[in-house]
C-alpha positions as CSV (number, residue, x, y, z in Angstrom):
1,M,-0.9,-6.7,26.3
2,R,-4.0,-6.9,28.5
3,E,-4.4,-3.3,29.6
4,L,-3.8,0.2,28.2
5,V,-4.7,3.6,29.7
6,E,-4.0,6.7,27.7
7,A,-3.1,10.0,29.4
8,P,-5.6,12.8,28.9
9,R,-4.7,15.6,26.5
10,Y,-7.5,17.9,27.5
11,V,-8.7,18.0,31.0
12,T,-12.4,19.1,31.2
13,T,-13.5,21.7,33.7
14,D,-16.8,22.3,35.4
15,E,-17.7,24.8,32.7
16,D,-17.4,22.3,29.9
17,T,-21.0,21.6,29.3
18,V,-22.7,20.6,26.1
19,F,-24.3,24.0,25.8
20,S,-20.9,25.6,26.0
21,L,-19.8,23.9,22.8
22,L,-22.4,25.9,20.9
23,A,-21.9,29.1,22.9
24,K,-18.1,29.1,22.3
25,R,-18.5,28.4,18.6
26,A,-20.9,31.3,18.1
27,A,-18.5,33.6,20.0
28,R,-15.6,32.4,17.9
29,T,-17.1,32.3,14.4
30,P,-20.7,33.8,14.6
31,D,-21.2,34.1,10.9
32,D,-20.1,30.6,10.0
33,T,-22.7,28.3,8.7
34,I,-23.3,25.7,11.4
35,A,-26.4,23.8,10.4
36,E,-28.3,22.9,7.2
37,W,-31.6,21.0,6.6
38,Q,-33.9,20.4,3.6
39,D,-37.1,22.3,3.1
40,E,-40.0,19.9,3.2
41,Q,-41.7,21.3,0.1
42,T,-38.7,22.2,-2.2
43,H,-36.1,19.8,-0.8
44,Q,-33.6,22.7,-1.1
45,W,-31.0,23.1,1.6
46,R,-31.6,25.9,4.1
47,S,-29.0,27.0,6.6
48,A,-28.3,28.8,9.9
49,T,-25.2,30.5,11.1
50,A,-23.6,29.8,14.5
51,S,-25.1,33.0,16.0
52,E,-28.6,32.2,14.5
53,M,-28.6,28.7,16.0
54,L,-27.5,30.1,19.4
55,S,-30.2,32.7,19.3
56,R,-32.9,30.1,18.5
57,V,-31.6,27.8,21.3
58,R,-31.8,30.7,23.8
59,E,-35.4,31.4,22.7
60,V,-36.5,27.9,23.2
61,A,-34.6,27.6,26.6
62,R,-36.4,30.8,27.7
63,G,-39.7,29.3,26.8
64,L,-38.9,26.1,28.7
65,L,-38.2,28.2,31.8
66,G,-41.6,30.0,31.2
67,L,-43.2,26.5,31.2
68,G,-41.7,25.8,34.6
69,I,-38.9,23.5,33.5
70,K,-36.1,23.2,36.1
71,P,-32.8,21.3,36.3
72,G,-33.6,17.6,36.3
73,T,-37.0,17.9,34.7
74,M,-37.5,15.2,32.1
75,V,-38.2,16.2,28.5
76,L,-39.2,13.6,25.9
77,I,-38.2,13.8,22.2
78,Y,-39.9,11.4,19.9
79,S,-38.8,12.4,16.4
80,P,-36.6,11.5,13.5
81,T,-33.3,13.4,13.1
82,C,-34.0,17.1,12.2
83,Y,-32.7,20.6,12.9
84,E,-35.5,21.1,15.5
85,W,-34.2,18.1,17.4
86,G,-30.8,19.7,17.7
87,I,-32.3,23.0,18.8
88,T,-34.4,21.3,21.6
89,D,-31.4,19.3,22.7
90,F,-29.2,22.3,23.2
91,A,-32.0,24.3,24.8
92,C,-32.5,21.6,27.4
93,A,-28.8,21.3,28.0
94,A,-28.6,25.1,28.6
95,I,-30.9,25.0,31.6
96,G,-30.4,21.5,32.9
97,A,-33.5,19.8,31.6
98,V,-32.9,16.1,31.0
99,V,-33.5,14.9,27.4
100,V,-35.1,11.5,27.1
101,P,-34.9,10.5,23.4
102,I,-37.1,7.9,21.9
103,Y,-36.4,6.2,18.6
104,E,-38.8,7.4,15.9
105,T,-39.4,3.8,15.1
106,D,-40.5,2.8,18.6
107,S,-44.1,1.6,18.9
108,A,-46.7,3.3,21.1
109,K,-46.3,0.5,23.6
110,Q,-42.5,1.0,23.9
111,T,-43.0,4.8,24.1
112,A,-45.6,4.4,26.9
113,S,-43.2,2.2,28.8
114,I,-40.5,4.9,28.8
115,V,-43.0,7.6,29.7
116,E,-44.2,5.5,32.6
117,E,-40.6,5.2,33.9
118,V,-39.2,8.7,33.5
119,N,-42.5,10.7,34.0
120,P,-41.7,13.6,31.6
121,V,-43.4,17.0,32.0
122,I,-43.0,18.0,28.3
123,A,-42.8,15.9,25.1
124,F,-41.8,16.9,21.6
125,A,-43.1,15.0,18.5
126,G,-41.5,15.0,15.1
127,D,-44.8,14.9,13.2
128,F,-48.5,14.6,13.5
129,Q,-48.5,10.8,13.8
130,R,-46.1,10.7,16.7
131,S,-47.9,13.7,18.2
132,Q,-51.1,11.8,18.2
133,T,-49.4,8.8,19.9
134,L,-48.0,11.1,22.6
135,E,-51.4,12.7,23.2
136,Q,-53.0,9.2,23.7
137,I,-50.3,8.3,26.2
138,R,-50.8,11.7,27.9
139,A,-54.4,10.8,28.6
140,D,-53.1,8.2,31.1
141,H,-50.2,10.3,32.4
142,P,-51.5,13.7,33.5
143,S,-48.0,14.7,34.7
144,M,-47.0,15.1,31.0
145,K,-48.6,18.5,30.6
146,Y,-47.6,19.5,27.1
147,V,-47.0,17.8,23.7
148,F,-45.4,20.0,21.0
149,N,-45.2,19.1,17.3
150,F,-42.1,20.2,15.4
151,Q,-44.1,20.1,12.1
152,A,-46.8,22.3,13.6
153,D,-44.4,25.1,14.7
154,G,-44.0,23.6,18.1
155,L,-40.8,25.4,18.8
156,D,-42.5,28.7,18.1
157,A,-45.2,27.8,20.6
158,V,-42.6,27.0,23.3
159,A,-40.7,30.3,22.6
160,D,-43.9,32.2,23.1
161,F,-43.9,31.0,26.8
162,G,-40.6,32.7,27.3
163,E,-41.7,36.3,26.6
164,G,-41.8,37.1,30.2
165,V,-38.4,35.5,31.0
166,S,-35.5,38.0,31.1
167,D,-32.0,37.5,29.7
168,E,-30.7,37.8,33.2
169,T,-32.9,34.9,34.4
170,L,-31.8,32.8,31.5
171,E,-28.1,33.6,32.1
172,Q,-28.5,32.6,35.8
173,A,-30.1,29.3,34.8
174,I,-27.3,28.6,32.3
175,A,-24.6,29.4,34.9
176,R,-26.0,26.9,37.4
177,I,-25.4,24.0,35.1
178,K,-22.0,22.2,35.5
179,A,-20.2,19.4,33.7
180,D,-21.2,16.7,36.1
181,D,-24.9,17.5,36.0
182,L,-27.2,15.0,34.4
183,L,-27.7,15.7,30.6
184,T,-29.8,12.8,29.3
185,V,-31.2,9.4,29.9
186,V,-30.6,7.3,26.8
187,Y,-32.4,3.9,26.6
188,T,-30.3,1.2,25.1
189,S,-31.4,-0.4,21.9
190,G,-32.2,-3.7,23.5
191,S,-30.1,-6.1,21.5
192,T,-29.2,-7.8,24.7
193,G,-32.5,-7.7,26.6
194,K,-35.0,-5.1,27.8
195,P,-34.0,-1.5,27.1
196,K,-32.6,0.3,30.2
197,G,-32.0,4.0,30.7
198,A,-28.3,5.0,30.8
199,M,-27.8,8.3,32.7
200,L,-25.1,10.4,31.0
201,S,-23.7,13.7,32.3
202,N,-22.4,16.7,30.3
203,R,-18.8,15.7,31.1
204,N,-19.5,12.2,29.7
205,Y,-19.9,13.8,26.4
206,T,-17.6,16.8,26.4
207,H,-14.6,14.7,27.5
208,I,-14.7,12.6,24.4
209,V,-15.7,15.6,22.2
210,L,-12.8,17.8,23.3
211,N,-10.2,15.0,23.5
212,G,-11.4,13.7,20.1
213,Y,-10.2,16.9,18.5
214,E,-6.7,16.1,19.7
215,I,-6.4,12.7,17.9
216,L,-8.6,13.2,14.9
217,R,-8.3,16.9,14.2
218,G,-8.5,16.7,10.4
219,M,-11.7,14.7,10.6
220,L,-13.5,16.2,13.6
221,Y,-12.3,19.8,14.2
222,D,-11.1,21.4,11.0
223,D,-13.5,22.7,8.4
224,N,-15.8,19.7,7.8
225,R,-19.3,18.8,6.7
226,L,-21.3,16.1,8.4
227,L,-24.4,14.5,6.8
228,L,-26.3,13.3,9.9
229,F,-28.9,10.6,9.1
230,L,-28.4,8.4,12.1
231,P,-31.2,8.8,14.7
232,L,-30.4,11.4,17.3
233,A,-32.0,9.0,19.8
234,H,-28.7,7.0,19.5
235,C,-25.9,8.5,21.6
236,F,-23.4,8.1,18.8
237,A,-25.4,10.6,16.6
238,R,-25.7,13.0,19.6
239,Y,-21.9,12.8,20.1
240,I,-21.0,13.5,16.5
241,Q,-23.5,16.4,16.4
242,Y,-21.7,17.9,19.4
243,V,-18.4,17.3,17.7
244,A,-19.3,19.2,14.5
245,I,-20.9,22.1,16.3
246,G,-18.1,22.5,18.9
247,G,-15.5,22.4,16.2
248,C,-15.6,24.0,12.7
249,G,-18.2,21.8,11.2
250,V,-21.6,22.1,9.4
251,V,-24.3,19.5,10.4
252,G,-26.6,18.5,7.6
253,Y,-29.8,17.1,9.2
254,I,-31.8,14.5,7.3
255,P,-34.4,12.2,8.8
256,N,-33.2,8.9,7.3
257,A,-31.0,7.3,4.7
258,K,-33.8,6.6,2.1
259,H,-32.2,9.0,-0.4
260,L,-28.7,8.8,0.9
261,L,-26.8,8.9,-2.4
262,A,-28.8,11.8,-3.7
263,D,-28.4,13.6,-0.4
264,I,-24.6,13.0,-0.4
265,R,-24.4,14.5,-3.9
266,S,-26.3,17.6,-2.9
267,F,-24.7,18.2,0.5
268,K,-21.2,17.1,-0.3
269,P,-20.0,15.8,3.1
270,T,-16.3,15.6,4.1
271,Y,-17.0,12.5,6.2
272,L,-19.6,9.9,6.5
273,L,-20.7,7.9,9.5
274,G,-22.5,4.6,9.3
275,V,-23.1,1.1,10.6
276,P,-21.5,-1.7,8.6
277,R,-24.6,-2.3,6.6
278,V,-24.3,1.2,5.0
279,F,-20.8,0.4,3.6
280,E,-21.9,-3.1,2.6
281,K,-24.7,-1.7,0.5
282,V,-22.3,0.8,-1.2
283,Y,-19.9,-2.1,-2.0
284,N,-22.7,-4.5,-3.2
285,A,-24.3,-1.8,-5.4
286,A,-20.9,-1.2,-7.1
287,S,-20.4,-4.9,-7.5
288,Q,-23.8,-5.5,-9.0
289,K,-23.4,-2.5,-11.3
290,A,-20.2,-3.9,-12.6
291,G,-22.0,-7.1,-13.6
292,A,-20.5,-10.4,-14.6
293,G,-18.7,-9.5,-17.9
294,I,-15.4,-7.7,-18.4
295,Q,-16.4,-4.9,-16.0
296,G,-17.2,-7.5,-13.4
297,R,-13.8,-9.0,-13.7
298,I,-12.1,-5.6,-13.5
299,F,-14.1,-4.9,-10.3
300,A,-13.1,-8.2,-8.8
301,Q,-9.4,-7.5,-9.5
302,S,-9.8,-4.0,-8.2
303,V,-11.1,-5.3,-4.9
304,K,-7.9,-7.5,-4.5
305,H,-5.8,-4.6,-5.5
306,F,-7.2,-2.0,-3.1
307,V,-7.2,-4.5,-0.2
308,K,-3.5,-5.3,-0.8
309,W,-2.7,-1.6,-1.3
310,S,-4.1,-0.7,2.0
311,K,-2.5,-3.6,3.9
312,D,0.9,-2.8,2.3
313,E,0.7,0.8,3.3
314,Q,-0.4,-0.1,6.9
315,D,2.6,-2.4,7.2
316,G,5.0,0.2,5.9
317,R,5.7,-1.6,2.6
318,G,6.3,0.4,-0.6
319,H,4.6,-0.1,-3.9
320,S,6.4,-1.3,-7.1
321,I,6.1,0.6,-10.4
322,I,3.7,-2.1,-11.7
323,E,1.5,-1.8,-8.6
324,R,1.4,2.0,-9.1
325,I,0.3,1.6,-12.7
326,R,-2.4,-0.9,-11.6
327,H,-3.5,1.5,-8.9
328,S,-3.9,4.3,-11.4
329,F,-5.9,2.1,-13.7
330,F,-8.3,0.8,-10.9
331,M,-8.7,4.3,-9.5
332,A,-9.6,5.6,-13.0
333,T,-12.2,2.8,-13.4
334,V,-13.7,1.5,-10.1
335,G,-12.3,4.1,-7.7
336,K,-13.7,7.0,-9.7
337,S,-17.2,5.6,-9.8
338,I,-17.3,5.0,-6.0
339,R,-15.7,8.4,-5.3
340,S,-18.3,10.0,-7.5
341,A,-21.1,8.3,-5.5
342,L,-19.6,9.5,-2.2
343,G,-19.1,13.1,-3.3
344,P,-16.1,15.2,-4.2
345,N,-15.3,16.4,-0.7
346,L,-15.4,13.1,1.2
347,R,-12.1,12.2,2.9
348,W,-13.2,10.1,5.8
349,L,-15.4,7.1,6.4
350,A,-16.2,6.1,9.9
351,C,-17.9,2.9,11.0
352,G,-19.1,1.5,14.3
353,G,-22.0,-0.2,15.9
354,A,-21.2,-3.8,14.8
355,P,-18.3,-5.8,13.3
356,L,-17.3,-5.0,9.7
357,N,-15.5,-7.4,7.3
358,V,-11.8,-6.4,7.5
359,D,-11.2,-6.7,3.8
360,L,-14.2,-4.4,3.1
361,A,-12.6,-1.8,5.3
362,H,-9.3,-2.2,3.5
363,F,-11.1,-1.9,0.1
364,F,-12.3,1.6,1.0
365,N,-9.1,2.6,2.8
366,G,-7.1,1.5,-0.3
367,M,-8.6,4.3,-2.4
368,D,-6.8,7.6,-2.8
369,D,-7.8,10.3,-0.4
370,I,-10.0,8.1,1.8
371,T,-9.2,7.1,5.3
372,F,-11.4,4.4,6.9
373,I,-11.8,4.8,10.6
374,Q,-13.3,2.3,13.0
375,G,-14.2,2.8,16.6
376,Y,-16.0,1.2,19.5
377,G,-18.3,2.3,22.3
378,M,-21.6,1.8,23.9
379,T,-24.5,3.8,25.3
380,E,-22.9,3.6,28.7
381,T,-19.7,5.3,27.5
382,A,-21.5,8.1,25.5
383,A,-20.6,6.3,22.3
384,P,-17.0,6.0,21.0
385,M,-14.1,5.6,23.4
386,L,-11.9,3.3,21.4
387,V,-11.0,4.7,18.1
388,N,-8.3,4.6,15.4
389,W,-6.3,7.8,15.5
390,E,-5.4,10.0,12.6
391,D,-1.7,9.2,12.7
392,D,-2.1,5.7,14.1
393,N,-4.8,3.7,12.2
394,E,-4.9,-0.1,12.3
395,V,-7.6,-1.0,9.8
396,G,-9.6,-4.0,11.1
397,S,-9.2,-3.1,14.7
398,V,-11.6,-0.8,16.7
399,G,-8.6,1.3,17.7
400,K,-7.1,2.4,21.0
401,P,-8.5,4.2,24.0
402,G,-9.0,8.0,23.5
403,P,-7.0,10.3,25.8
404,G,-7.9,9.9,29.4
405,M,-9.6,6.5,28.8
406,G,-8.6,2.9,29.2
407,V,-9.2,-0.6,28.1
408,R,-8.4,-4.0,29.6
409,L,-9.3,-7.7,29.3
410,G,-11.0,-9.5,32.2
411,E,-10.2,-13.0,33.2
412,D,-12.3,-14.4,30.4
413,D,-11.1,-11.9,27.9
414,E,-14.2,-9.7,28.3
415,I,-13.5,-6.1,27.4
416,E,-13.6,-3.6,30.3
417,L,-13.5,0.2,30.0
418,T,-12.8,3.2,32.2
419,G,-12.7,7.0,31.8
420,P,-14.5,10.2,32.5
421,N,-17.0,9.3,29.8
422,V,-18.4,6.2,31.6
423,F,-22.0,6.8,32.6
424,L,-23.5,7.7,36.0
425,G,-25.5,4.4,36.2
426,Y,-28.9,3.0,35.0
427,Y,-32.0,5.1,35.8
428,K,-33.7,3.7,38.9
429,Q,-31.7,0.5,38.7
430,P,-28.8,0.7,41.2
431,E,-28.5,-3.1,41.4
432,L,-28.1,-3.5,37.7
433,T,-25.5,-0.7,37.7
434,A,-23.5,-2.6,40.4
435,Q,-23.6,-5.8,38.3
436,T,-22.3,-3.9,35.3
437,M,-19.3,-2.4,37.1
438,T,-16.2,-4.1,38.5
439,A,-15.1,-3.6,42.1
440,D,-12.5,-1.0,41.0
441,G,-14.9,0.9,38.8
442,W,-14.4,-0.4,35.3
443,I,-17.5,-1.1,33.2
444,K,-18.0,-4.6,31.8
445,T,-19.0,-4.5,28.1
446,G,-20.1,-8.0,27.5
447,D,-17.9,-8.1,24.4
448,L,-14.9,-10.4,24.0
449,G,-11.6,-9.2,22.5
450,R,-7.9,-9.1,22.4
451,L,-5.2,-6.4,22.5
452,D,-2.2,-6.5,20.3
453,D,1.3,-5.3,21.3
454,K,0.6,-1.8,20.1
455,G,-2.6,-1.5,22.2
456,F,-5.1,-1.9,19.4
457,T,-8.3,-3.7,20.3
458,F,-9.9,-6.4,18.2
459,I,-13.5,-7.6,18.9
460,T,-13.7,-11.4,18.8
461,G,-17.3,-12.0,19.8
462,R,-20.1,-11.3,22.3
463,K,-19.9,-13.1,25.7
464,K,-23.7,-13.8,25.7
465,D,-23.7,-15.0,22.1
466,I,-21.2,-17.9,22.7
467,I,-22.6,-21.1,21.3
468,I,-21.8,-24.4,23.1
469,T,-22.6,-27.4,20.9
470,A,-23.8,-30.7,22.2
471,G,-20.2,-31.9,21.9
472,G,-19.0,-29.1,24.3
473,K,-17.4,-27.0,21.7
474,N,-17.4,-23.2,22.5
475,I,-18.0,-21.2,19.4
476,S,-18.2,-17.4,18.8
477,P,-20.6,-16.9,15.9
478,A,-19.5,-13.3,15.0
479,P,-16.5,-14.2,12.8
480,M,-18.5,-16.6,10.7
481,E,-21.5,-14.3,10.5
482,D,-19.2,-11.5,9.4
483,I,-18.0,-13.5,6.3
484,I,-21.4,-14.8,5.3
485,N,-22.8,-11.3,5.6
486,S,-20.4,-10.2,2.9
487,C,-22.5,-12.1,0.4
488,P,-24.3,-9.3,-1.7
489,I,-27.7,-10.9,-1.4
490,V,-27.5,-11.6,2.4
491,A,-28.8,-9.0,4.8
492,H,-28.0,-10.9,8.0
493,A,-26.7,-14.3,8.9
494,V,-27.4,-15.7,12.3
495,V,-25.3,-18.7,13.3
496,V,-27.1,-21.1,15.6
497,G,-26.2,-24.4,17.3
498,D,-26.4,-24.0,21.1
499,G,-26.9,-27.5,22.5
500,K,-27.1,-29.0,19.0
501,P,-24.9,-31.7,17.4
502,F,-23.5,-29.2,14.8
503,V,-23.6,-25.6,13.7
504,S,-26.1,-24.1,11.3
505,A,-27.2,-20.7,10.2
506,L,-30.4,-18.7,9.4
507,I,-30.1,-16.4,6.4
508,E,-32.1,-13.2,5.8
509,L,-32.0,-12.1,2.2
510,E,-31.5,-8.4,1.0
511,P,-34.5,-7.9,-1.4
512,D,-33.0,-5.1,-3.5
513,M,-29.7,-6.8,-4.0
514,L,-31.4,-10.1,-4.6
515,R,-33.5,-8.6,-7.5
516,S,-30.3,-7.1,-9.0
517,W,-28.4,-10.4,-8.7
518,L,-31.2,-12.5,-10.1
519,E,-31.5,-10.2,-13.1
520,G,-27.7,-10.4,-13.7
521,Q,-28.0,-14.2,-13.6
522,G,-30.8,-14.3,-16.2
523,L,-33.3,-15.5,-13.5
524,D,-36.7,-14.2,-12.6
525,A,-35.9,-10.9,-10.8
526,N,-39.5,-10.8,-9.4
527,M,-39.4,-14.0,-7.5
528,T,-40.6,-13.7,-3.9
529,L,-38.5,-14.4,-0.9
530,D,-40.3,-17.6,-0.4
531,E,-39.5,-18.7,-4.0
532,A,-35.9,-17.5,-3.6
533,R,-35.3,-19.5,-0.4
534,G,-35.7,-22.8,-2.3
535,N,-33.9,-21.7,-5.5
536,D,-30.8,-23.8,-6.3
537,A,-28.9,-20.9,-7.8
538,V,-29.5,-18.7,-4.8
539,R,-28.5,-21.4,-2.3
540,A,-25.4,-22.2,-4.4
541,F,-24.3,-18.5,-4.3
542,I,-24.8,-18.3,-0.5
543,Q,-23.0,-21.6,-0.1
544,Q,-19.8,-20.0,-1.6
545,Y,-19.7,-17.6,1.3
546,V,-20.5,-20.3,3.8
547,D,-17.6,-22.2,2.5
548,Q,-15.4,-19.2,2.9
549,A,-16.5,-18.9,6.5
550,N,-15.9,-22.6,7.1
551,A,-12.4,-22.4,5.7
552,N,-11.3,-20.4,8.7
553,V,-12.5,-22.8,11.4
554,S,-12.4,-26.5,12.4
555,R,-15.0,-28.9,11.2
556,A,-16.7,-28.8,14.6
557,E,-17.1,-25.1,14.3
558,S,-18.2,-25.1,10.6
559,V,-21.7,-24.3,9.4
560,R,-23.1,-27.6,8.1
561,K,-26.6,-26.4,7.1
562,F,-28.4,-23.2,6.5
563,A,-32.0,-22.2,6.1
564,I,-33.1,-19.1,4.1
565,L,-35.9,-17.1,5.6
566,D,-38.9,-15.9,3.7
567,E,-39.2,-12.6,5.5
568,E,-37.0,-9.7,6.5
569,F,-35.8,-8.8,10.0
570,S,-37.6,-5.7,11.3
571,Q,-38.1,-3.6,14.4
572,A,-41.8,-4.4,14.1
573,N,-41.2,-8.1,14.7
574,G,-38.6,-7.4,17.3
575,T,-35.7,-9.0,15.4
576,L,-33.9,-5.6,14.8
577,T,-33.1,-2.8,17.2
578,P,-33.7,0.9,16.0
579,S,-29.9,1.0,15.4
580,L,-30.3,-2.0,13.1
581,K,-28.6,-4.5,15.4
582,V,-29.9,-8.1,15.3
583,V,-31.7,-9.2,18.4
584,R,-30.4,-12.7,18.6
585,A,-32.8,-13.9,21.3
586,K,-35.8,-12.8,19.3
587,V,-34.5,-14.4,16.1
588,L,-34.1,-17.7,17.9
589,Q,-37.6,-17.4,19.3
590,R,-39.3,-16.3,16.1
591,Y,-37.7,-19.0,13.9
592,E,-37.7,-21.8,16.4
593,S,-39.8,-24.1,14.2
594,I,-37.4,-23.6,11.2
595,I,-34.4,-24.3,13.5
596,E,-35.9,-27.5,14.9
597,D,-37.8,-28.8,11.8
598,E,-35.4,-27.8,9.0
599,L,-31.9,-27.5,10.4
600,Y,-32.0,-30.2,13.1
601,A,-34.9,-32.6,12.2
602,P,-33.8,-36.3,11.9
603,K,-34.0,-37.7,8.4
604,A,-37.3,-39.5,7.6
605,G,-37.3,-43.2,8.6
606,T,-34.1,-43.0,10.7
607,A,-34.0,-44.1,14.3
608,K,-32.4,-42.2,17.1
609,P,-28.6,-42.4,16.7
610,L,-26.9,-45.0,19.0
611,P,-24.1,-44.0,21.3
612,A,-20.7,-44.6,19.8
613,T,-19.8,-47.3,22.4
614,V,-22.8,-49.3,21.4
615,K,-21.9,-49.0,17.8
616,I,-18.4,-50.3,18.5
617,L,-19.7,-53.3,20.5
618,D,-22.3,-54.2,17.8
619,S,-19.7,-54.0,15.1
620,T,-17.3,-56.2,17.0
621,Q,-20.0,-58.8,17.7
622,E,-20.9,-58.9,14.0
623,T,-17.2,-59.4,13.0
624,V,-16.8,-62.3,15.5
625,K,-20.1,-63.9,14.2
626,K,-18.8,-63.7,10.6
627,A,-15.4,-65.1,11.5
628,S,-17.0,-68.1,13.5
629,E,-19.2,-68.9,10.5
630,Q,-16.2,-69.0,8.2
631,V,-14.3,-71.3,10.6
632,R,-17.3,-73.6,10.8
633,Q,-17.6,-73.8,7.0
634,A,-13.9,-74.5,6.6
635,S,-14.0,-77.2,9.2
636,E,-16.9,-78.9,7.4
637,Q,-15.1,-78.7,4.1
638,M,-12.0,-80.3,5.7
639,K,-14.1,-83.1,7.1
640,Q,-15.5,-83.8,3.7
641,A,-12.1,-83.7,2.1
642,S,-10.7,-86.3,4.7
643,E,-13.6,-88.7,4.0
644,Q,-13.0,-88.5,0.3
645,V,-9.2,-89.2,0.8
646,R,-10.0,-92.1,3.1
647,T,-12.4,-93.6,0.6
648,S,-10.0,-93.1,-2.3
649,V,-7.1,-94.8,-0.5
650,S,-9.2,-97.7,0.7
651,D,-10.5,-98.3,-2.8
652,S,-7.0,-98.2,-4.2
653,L,-5.6,-100.7,-1.6
654,A,-8.4,-103.1,-2.3
655,S,-7.6,-102.9,-6.0
656,V,-3.9,-103.6,-5.3
657,S,-4.7,-106.6,-3.1
658,E,-7.0,-108.1,-5.8
659,K,-4.2,-107.7,-8.5
660,I,-1.6,-109.3,-6.2
661,K,-3.8,-112.3,-5.7
662,K,-4.4,-112.6,-9.4
663,A,-0.6,-112.3,-10.0
664,K,0.2,-115.1,-7.6
665,G,-2.3,-117.4,-9.4
666,D,-0.6,-116.6,-12.7
667,I,2.8,-117.3,-11.2
668,E,1.7,-120.6,-10.0
669,Q,0.4,-121.4,-13.5
670,D,3.0,-119.7,-15.7
671,G,6.2,-119.0,-13.6
672,G,7.5,-116.0,-11.7
673,H,9.4,-113.3,-13.7
674,D,6.7,-111.8,-15.9
675,A,4.0,-111.9,-13.1
676,E,6.3,-110.1,-10.6
677,A,6.8,-107.3,-13.1
678,E,3.1,-106.9,-13.7
679,A,2.4,-106.9,-9.9
680,S,5.1,-104.2,-9.4
681,E,3.5,-102.1,-12.2
682,A,0.0,-102.5,-10.7
683,T,1.3,-101.3,-7.2
684,D,3.0,-98.2,-8.7
685,S,-0.2,-97.3,-10.5
686,A,-2.3,-97.7,-7.4
687,V,0.0,-95.4,-5.3
688,S,0.1,-92.8,-8.1
689,D,-3.7,-92.7,-8.3
690,G,-4.1,-92.3,-4.5
691,S,-1.6,-89.4,-4.3
692,A,-3.4,-87.5,-7.0
693,D,-6.7,-87.7,-5.3
694,E,-5.1,-86.6,-2.0
695,T,-3.6,-83.4,-3.4
696,A,-6.5,-82.3,-5.5
697,Q,-9.1,-82.2,-2.7
698,P,-7.4,-79.5,-0.4
699,T,-6.9,-77.3,-3.4
700,Q,-10.7,-77.3,-4.0
701,S,-11.3,-76.7,-0.3
702,N,-8.9,-73.7,-0.2
703,E,-10.7,-72.1,-3.1
704,K,-14.0,-72.3,-1.3
705,N,-12.5,-70.8,1.8
706,T,-11.0,-68.0,-0.3
707,K,-14.4,-67.2,-1.7
708,N,-16.0,-67.1,1.7
709,E,-13.3,-64.7,3.0
710,E,-13.9,-62.5,0.0
């Protein structure tokens, strides 16, 4: 299969705006808790009902109108995820103001660049530090008239500007906004180059929200609790916020994942969203906690069991009585511990943003009452548009198109997408927009993949990441990186080798897991990353996972060498995006000296390798030279042997002639019979001596030749 388009289950109307999700929820269940957040002083959870949240949104929207905000006016939000972020988002959506989110981790320079491009009138800051940054930028951009600080009651200040705005004026402003109006300009995270602003409409979001309820109702619509720690500057976090509020969910806003396990225990979510690294950390923490003794062996066996259990269920195979007994045992030991960490209400785990090891997904999916869902999307599609369905889940794939959406493979197996959720284009970059779209309106993703016979999509690599070795071998690094990344002490592996004679890898260590692992091995847990990079035990442990990766590929594709880095990837040095994706180009640039001097430097004292043809000719000439020498030596030995034989025979004949003469003299003196007998005996003796000399010499010569050949 190379193309699949799903029929829509819910067809959006012009009235299906993002604000309508909240308004309809408040009308349907006004007293339901809809949002929770932690008090900054007490860290206790506070809450708001649907009607309370709607009322607050209307107050802020009225204030924005009082400040002169109109449909299409740009409003900047520079803040970590928080309840105030959500309020501002819905308030802007209500009256048509365009939200431009900035990652809370973006630098002042990055923020100023976006301000320069979109020219906002109002900006919201999450705290005093970011407020100060925005004020400094505002000094050079007078069109940005106001900066409001969430932590300094900024929303109250905005609401005060709306005291003179009537409900009728507000309702008229809300009524003017339609589904196809611009909602937001979201700047991509920049893992493939300079960030660019994707323009997304209300319908781009509401189509996937409302159709998502049709295929994942238990997870997305029914009573649920969402712990939202992903940055709301990322369109996936915005999408899932809209999903929870438009359905029957409660959003728990937290600014980051620093205290994730504690927050999970206190909030008790029903589903958890994260990038692969979140689930890798949960797994690695459980593995390290088990240790290397009997508990470690039980954990290792449980991994194999849960993976097989999940795969058997996915393939429709039953479980034997023995397997069921083993399952109960592993759930009572390993499963119980992990379920305890994830909270008693958790039923769903959802992963996206980057490839995840298939067996790791099966590990979680194999536990009782947990369904592991994977999906795929991009900023330009308002986040997920390929997803595994509640009743059709292929673990290891990124799913099928949602209702009303489609996927196909281009000529080079590049994934192309279509649907009402595909963006309006890049802000002020029509040429780039045209380059991204096909002639018939599908968007090119830049990712490579395949579709199975049931329509599930599998990501096989990234088009721009393809490595072409010096030998002309095309290699996708993602599958190998995926396996090496499963090593508990590895944070990221970056496979390199473009234009090189073989494939290598750069390894970034995970400091927390490294300390835990070193302690478990009886090694110095406080060694620095620089010390660890040269430690034999550390290298040997990572080598095990490199070997696993190499087992799946040919020798030409295998990782021959790896270098461990003495620092972590970060947004500060440009090697990570705010959504924690590796920026490959920056990694190659920053660690160029390690790549050239450690991975591909020629060995000391070695000359430049000769071409293969030259090596063959040199080898042939050397062989001929040796053979000629052997023939010359053999000829010389034969010559010497011939001279010896000639001399020996000549001497023997002379001796015989002398004896014959003597015999004749004796005959003449004594008579003939006895002398003839003596002459005959002398002749026989001479012939016998000559034959012996003639056969002995070649034997000696052959022995010499044999030694020379050896």
